N, C-alpha and C positions, 0 to 999 in steps of 0.2 A: 536583481538575480533574475531579472528575465531572460537572461540569456542563457543562465543554467539551466532553465525549466526549458527553456527550446532545446538543449543540449539533452537533458533529459528523457524529453518526447521520443527526438531521432533517437536516442539508443537505445530503447527501450522497444517502441514501438517502430521505427523504422520509418517514420515519419518526417521529410525533408525538412532540414531547418529554414530551407527559403521558403517552403510553402509556409510554415508556420510564422515568420516574419510576415510574410506578404497578410498573411490572412488575420494574425489576430491585432486588434487596435490596441489591449491592453488600457481600456478606460476605465479599469476597476483596480483595486489594489485588495480589500478585502473580500472574502467570500460571499458576505449577502450584497457587497458591492459587484460581483459576478454574478449572483442571479440576478439580480435588478439589468445588468446587460446585457442577460438573457432574453431578460422579459421584454426588453425592448424590441427585441428582433422578430419576425415571420419564420414560422416552422411549420414543416408538412408533417409534423410527427412529434409525439410529447415527447419530454427529457426530462431524465433525471440525474441528480450529480452528487455523487459522493463527494463527503470531502477528506481529503489525499493526506497520508502520512508526508511524501516527500515534500510538496508543497509548503505543507505546516513547519516541517524541519527547517526548509528553504527561509523561510517568511521570520522567523523566530530567531535560526543561530546564521543565518546568512552564510558567509564562504565555509563555516564550520558545520553544515548541515549532513554532511556523511564523511566526515572525519572519523568517528567512531565508529564507520560502518566498513575500514578498512582492518586488511589484518592485526590484530591486536586491538584494535581502534577503540572497543569497549572500554580497556583497561588505560590506553594511553591519554584517549582525548575525550572521557565520559563526560554524558550531557547532566547536568545538574540537576536538584529537585525544582528550584525555580523554573527552570529552563524548561522542566517537564509540567510545573502548574501553567507558565503561560502558553505552552502547545494545547493544552486541555482545555483552556479558556476557549481559544481561536477555534477548537472544535467543538464546544459547547455552543459558541456563538453563532458557528453555520448550522448546527443542526439545528438550531431555534430560528434561523432565518429559511430553511428550507432544507436541509440537504438531507438523503436519504439515510446519510449514516458515515460511519467510517471506515477505510479501506487502509491496507496497509499490506507492503511485501515482505516475503521470507524466502524468496529463491530468488539463491547467489547468480544465478545466468542472468537477472536483471540488473545492467551496470548502466553507469553515465555514459556522455561523450569521452571521459577520462579512463574508464574501464572498472570505474571503480564503483560496487552496491551501492543501489541506488538507497537516497537516505532513509533510514529505519531498520535496514533490513537488520541489524543486528542490534537493534536496539533492546533495552532490558525489560524485562516481567512485567518492571515495575512501571517504566513506561507504557508500553502495552494498554496497562490498568489503567491507567489515569486517564489517556486518550479516551479510549473507550466508555469511561465513567463520564467525561466530559461531555460525549453522545448522548450518554443516559440523561444529565442533566440538561441538557437542550432540550430534548423533550422524546428521546428514544431512535430506534433505528434498527439498522444491520450492522454488526462489525466482520468487515469481507476480510479474507485474509487468502494468500496466492503463495501457496508451500510446498516442498515437493517432501519434505520431512528428513533430508538429507543434504543441502547445501552446507558448504563449509559456514560454521556457526561457531562463533563462541560462548552461546549462552544455551544450557542444558535444553532439551525439546520440551519435556514436561512443564518448563516453566510457561509455556502460550497456551495451555490448556485450557478452555474457557471456562469447564467445571471449577475451577482452582483457582480463577480470576474474580470472582464473586461480583462479575460485573451484570449480571440479571439482565440480559438482552439478547436477542437472536444472532445466532453466529453465520457467517456463511462463508463456505470452505471452497476453494476453486484450483484442486489439486493441478501440477504442471505433470504433461506424460507426451511421450513423444511416441510415434505409430511406428513401429518395424512392419516388415514384409508379413509376419506371421500372428504378432498379436501386439495390442498394445504394453507398453512398458512404462514406467517413471524414470526419471535419469537414475534412479538409486536400484532400477531393476526389479520395483515392485509391479504388479499387476496393476490396473486401473482399480478391479476389484476388492483388492484388500488394501489399494490405498485409502478406497472410500469406506470400509470397516474399518478401518485405524482411525478416519479423522470421526465416524459417528461416537465409537468408544470415545475421543475426547471431548464429547458433547457439543459437535457441529452440527445445527438442526438442518440446516440447507449445504446442498452439497452439489457440486457443478462440475464439470469436465472440460479442461482446455485440451486442445490439442493443435500440437506444431509438426507440421512436417516439413517447415525447411529448416535449410541449415543453422538460423541463429537461434538462440534459446528465448525466446518470447512466445507468450501464447497466441 
C-alpha cells in the first residue's frame, strides 16, 4: 500500500509523488517502527506525530481502505466491527509508543489520486469512537478532526459530537475555510467565527483555523 499512501499525500497535500518516492526509505511497517526510524535521524527541531486515520485504514483494510468513502459507500461497503477493533488496536499501540493522539478527516475536499474521499471521511460514529477509545487506552492524547461540517456525507453530523462519544479525551478541531476579498468563509458559507462557535458547542476543547488561498481544496 506504499503507492496508495504516496498518492494520498500527493492528492491532499500537493507533495509530488516523485519527491516522496525518492525521500522515503520505507524501513518500517508499524507506527512504533516508524517512530524508531525517526529517532535514528538527526533534526533541527522537535517532531511530534499523530496516528492518522487514512494509513490505519490502509494498513488494516488494504485496497478496500476507502471503498466505504465513495458515494453510498458506508452502506455498500461497510467496515466490519472486527476490522474496527483491529484498527483500534493499531491506534492504541501507536499512542502507547509515543503518538500525540489520533487524527481524522471529515472534509470532502480531501481526495486521493483517484478523486475518492480519503480513507475514513465517511466513517461511522462507532468507528470514530472506537479509534478514539483506542488512543485513550494507549495512554491518552488529542483527537484531531478536520471538517467543514458541510462536506457530502452519509452520516448525520451530530454523530461526530465528542460530548456524545464518551471518549473522555481532549478534542482538537481544525475547521476549513477559504479566504475571499471581503471576509473569510467556509465552503458552506459560514464565517469562521460562527464555525468556531459551533465547534465549541459540540464540545471541542481546542480550535485552530486553516486557510487555503489556492484553487485546491486542501489546508
